[in-house]
N, C-alpha and C positions, 0 to 999 in steps of 0.2 A: 643385700641387707645394708651394706655400707652406704649405698646410694640413698636408701630410705632415711637413715639416720642423719646424713648430710642435708637432705631436704628438710627434715624436721628442724634442723638447726639453722635453716636459712642459708646454707651454703650451696652454691651452684656448681663449684668445681673442687676437685680434690686431686692430689698427685697420684699417679699410677704407682702401685706398690713395686713393680718390677722394672720400670723405666722412667725416663725423665718427662714423659708427657702427662697431661692432665686429663682427667675423666670428667665429662659433663654430666651432671645429675639428670638433666633434662633431655639427654640424647635418646634418640629412637622413640620418642613420644609423639603423639599427635599434638598439633600446635594448640588446640583448645585445652588439652591436658597440661601443656606447659604454661599456658596463660592462667589456668586454674591454680597451678603451683605458685605462680607469682602472687595470686590473690590470697591464698591461704597460708603460704609458708615464707615466701621470699620478702615481699614488701611489708611495710609497716601496716598494722591493722587499722590505723587511722587514715591511711591514704584512700583517696576516692578512686573511682573507676578510671578517670582520665590520667591520673598519675601513675597508676598501675600499668595501664596500657602504654604509656610513654616509656616506662622502664623496660617492659617486654620488647617494645619496638626498637629501642636503643640496643638491647642485647642481641637480638638476631641480626640487626643491621651491622653491627660491629664484628660479628662472627665471620671468620674467614672461610669456614667450611660448614655452612648450615645444612641441616638434614643428613648428617653423617653420624657415625658412631662417636665422634668427638664434638659434634656441633649442636647448636640450639635449633630446634625445629622452627622453621619459618611458616607463616600462615598460608600454606598451599591449599588450593581448592580440594575438596574431598573427591574421592573416586566415585564413579557411577555405582559400583557395587556397594560401596559404603552407604550411599544415599538410599539404595534399595533395601539394604539390610544393615541397620546401624549396630547390630550386635557383632558384626565381623570384627576380627582383631585388627589392630592398627597395622597397616602395611607401610613398610619403610619406603621413603621417597628417594629415588636414586637420581641425584643431581650431579654427581661428580663421578669420574672426571669429565670436564667439558672440553670437547674437541672443536677448535675453531675451523677445522677443515671439513666438518660434517656437512654433507650436501643431501638434497632430496626434498620431498614435500614437507617433512617435518623438521626443518632446520632449527637449530638452537637459537635462542634469542638472548639479548643482553640481560644482565642481572636486574637492572632497573625496570625492565619490561616484563619480567616474569609475572604471570597471573598470581594474584593473591585472593584468598577466600573473600567472598562477598560479605560474610559475617564480620571479617576484620575491617572491611571498609565501612560497614555500618557502625562499628564501634568507634572508628576514627571520626566518623561523622558526628557522633555524640560528644566526642572529646574536643573538637576544634570547629570553629565557625566555618572555615573554608577547607573543603576536601575535594579531591579530583572527582568530578562527575563522570568523566570518561573512564577512569579506572573502576569506579563503583559499578557502572553499568556494563562493563566488559563481559560479553557472554562467556569468555573463557574463565571467568572467576567463579562461576557457579559449580562447575564439576570438571573432571578430567578423566580421560580414558587410558592414560599412559602412566606408567610408574614414575617416569621422570616429569617433574613439573616445570622443567626449563625447556621443554620441547613444545612448540606451538601446536595446539590441538585445533586443527582446521575444521574438524567436524562441528565444533561448538560455534564456529562463526556462521553456521547455517541456521542456527536456532536463536532467535531474538525475542522469543515470547517472554522469558523471565526478565530480560532487561527492560522491555516495554512496561510490563506490569509493575516492576519495582520502581521505575521512574514515575509512573502514575501514582503509586502509593506514596512516594516521597513528596511529590508536589501537593497531593491532596491532604497529606498529614501536616503540611505547613513549612516544609523545607524550601521556602522561597529565596533563601539567601544564595541559592545557586545562580540566581539572576545577577547577583552583584559580584560574582567571582571573576576577578579581573585576570586570573590565570588562564581561563578557558572561555571559549565562545559558547555560552549555554544554548543559544538558538541553534547553532550548527550541530552540536552534539545531540540534542533532542530531536532535531529533524532527521538526523541519520538513523536514530533508533526507530523512529516512526516509519521511515522509508524501508529499512531492513525488514521489520516485522510485517509491514504491509506487503512487501514482495514475497515473503514467506507464505502469507495467507493467500495471495493471488495464485502462487504456484500450486497451492492445494485445492484450488477451485473455489475459494471463498472470497471472491472479489468484492462482494457487497460489505463484508467485514473489513476488507482492506480499506474501504472508504471510511469506515468508523475509526480506524487507527489513524488515517491521514488527517482526519478532522482535528486531531489533537496537536498538529503542528502550530507553533506560536505565530510565525510570520504569516500574515494574512495573504500576501501575494503568493508566497510559496505554497501555502495550503490550498488556495484556489487552483493554482496551476497543476498541483499534483493530483488533486481530486478529479479535475477536468480530464487530465491525460488518462487516468485509470478508467473513468467512465467511457471515454472515447474508445478504449480498447475492448470494452465488453458489452456495449449496448447492441441491440439487435433490432432489425426492422420487422414490424408486425403488419401484415396485410390488413387494411381496413375491412371491417365486416361488411361495408356496403358493396364491396366488389364481389361478394359471394352470397347469393341468396340461399334460403334454407333448402331448397331442392337441389342445388348444385354445389354444395360445399365440398363434396368428394369428387367432383368432376372438374378437370382442368380446362374443359372446353370453353367455359365462360371467360377465361382469361384471354382467350384468343378472339373474343368477340368485341371488336372496338366499338360497335354500336351499343352493346350492352354497357360497356364501360363509360361511354359518354353520358349515360343516364346516372351513373353511380359516383363518378369521381367528384370529390368536393373537398374543400379545405376544412370543413367541419362535418362531423365531429372528429377530433384528433385521434389517430390510431392509438389503441390502448398500450399500456406499459406492461413489461413482463413482471414476474413475481419478484425477482431481485431488484429490478428498477423501482417498483412500487415500494419496496422496503427501504431503499435508499432515500426516496422522497418522503414517505409518510413517517418512518421511524427515526431516520437520521437527520431529517430536516434539510436535506440538500435541495436547493432551488430546482423546481421542475424544469425551468427553462434551460438549465445546464444539460439535462437529459435530452430535451428536444433539439438543442443545438448539436449535440453529439450525433444524434440520429440523422439530422439533416446533412451533416458532413459525411456520414456513412452512406446515405442515399446518394449524395453527389458522386462519391468515389465509385459506387456500384454503377451509377449511370454512365460515368466516364469510361469505366472498364467495359461496360456493355457497348458503348458507342465504338470504342476501339475494336472490339470483337466483331461487330457487324459492319465495320468499314464506314462509319458515318463521319464526314468531315465537319467537325463542329466549328471550324474557323470560317469556312465559307458558307456554313449553314446549308450545305447540300445534303438533303435527306435521301438516302437510298433504302429506306425501310419499306420494301415492297410487300413482303409477307405480312399478313394481318397479325400473326402471333408476335413478330418482331416489334410492330408498332404498339401493341398492347403492353408488352413488357417494358418497352421504352417509356410509355406513359406511366406505368406503375412506379418506376424509380423516380421519375420527374414529379409525380404527384406526391409521393412520400416526402421528397425533399421540400416541396412547397408547403405541405401541410405542417411539417415539423418546424420550418422557419416561421410560419404564421403563429403556431403555438408558442414558440419561443419569444414572440414579440418582434422578430426581425422582419418587419413588413416589407421593407425595400428588397431584401433578399428573396422573399417569397414572390413578390411581384416580378422580379427578374426571371425567375424560373417559369412563372405562368406565361409571361410575354414571349420568352425564348423557346419554350418547348410545348407547354400544355395547349394554349390557345391555337397555335398554328395546326397542331395535330387534330384538335377538335373540329376545326373549320374545314380542313382539307380531307379528312378521312372518316367523318361521321357519315353513316349510311342514311341517306335521305330518300332513297328510292321508294320505300313504302309510302311516303307522303306524296311524292310526285306522281305516283301511280293512281291515286285515288283523289287527289285535289286538282282542281282545274286552275286554280290561281297559284302562281309561284310565291305570292306573298305568304301563304300558309306554310310553305316549306321553310322559308327563311325565318318565319316567326318561331317555328319549332326549334331551329338551330339557335336563334337568339334567346329562347327561353333556357336552353342548356347553358349557354354562356352566362346569362344573368344568374342562374342558380350557382354557377361556379364562383362568381364574383360577389355573391350575396354577403359573405362575411365582412366585406369591406364597409357595409352600411353601419356596422356597430362601432367602427373606429372613429375617433375624434379627427377633425380636419388636419390638425398638426401631426397626426400619426400616419397620414396617408403617404404613399411614395411621392417623391419629388416631382415625377413626371406624370402623375395620375390624372390631373385635370387636363393636361395637354393631349391625352389620348395616345401618347407615344408608346 
């Protein structure tokens, strides 16, 4: 009762009746309750919110033993149980004694690095023009799982969802003065928040939404590099529909028929995109050539891995692909790489794949025996082969002359 009367009188401390120590009126309260006491009882009724917050901040900063029976409660993050059930009684925060020799995964941190409630940071943001963005968006400031708030909660460092959404809210609400904060590198902080949250979504299997998060990075070069790296990790190769006719979609035998493939392989139409890839292109506005470039690189790695597996010497160009199935799978990876390079506008890269892999296989291994058995003239045999090659190179007709490969006219 004595504490209540002192609070109504605007007194924050009074001497203990039996010893020489002082009793804090605000001890063992939640920090929001203590801040409310400053608003209603301690500070002048004409003081604005910024002045009251300054008084409260100076009070708990100057207290030698905050969050104790004799100290002023500092703005500690709420516990998870308190967020789930706000009607729970205020639990005491056990910050003392602090042992400097404490070791383990939850080591204690310095006083200035203690997490503070995000609500307190937002109030500070209203009070002064410059406030630490890094402290405001700290994931450890939203909640805590331990009774001691001076123990680093590493579990919170795995969840950056609240930090990212709060950052986007502040920017969209007009708090652009973060960009002028000379105490911090705004771009570096916002980039870290985006990268951490994108990594969290990627680990949950939502890589297309990770792209959405990374698109909010301010630096254009960093944004493009981050999105391309993420796309490169998750694109997949789709077999062109032309390689499988309607009657043999469920039969792998057609893939081992190099003569069948020589009729079907083509730079156009481009293999279709998967559902997440279509979402990234159509909904998020990511350039489609980024997807095709990533697919072409993936096809190149698959082709090189397949060549190493089958023992092909790519340096000397000695082909040892004797089985028909080996040759057909070899052509599939090479054709996928060439078609995606072509779709990405990388004509020179597509031409190199065609010249190095596709055309030699088409000329050397296409089955021309049906033609030679029924045709008396050899010209008809080579005319059929030439028709297939012309069909393969037909997409080049739609390109402007300045877009053709550098050695295209020389026939090399």
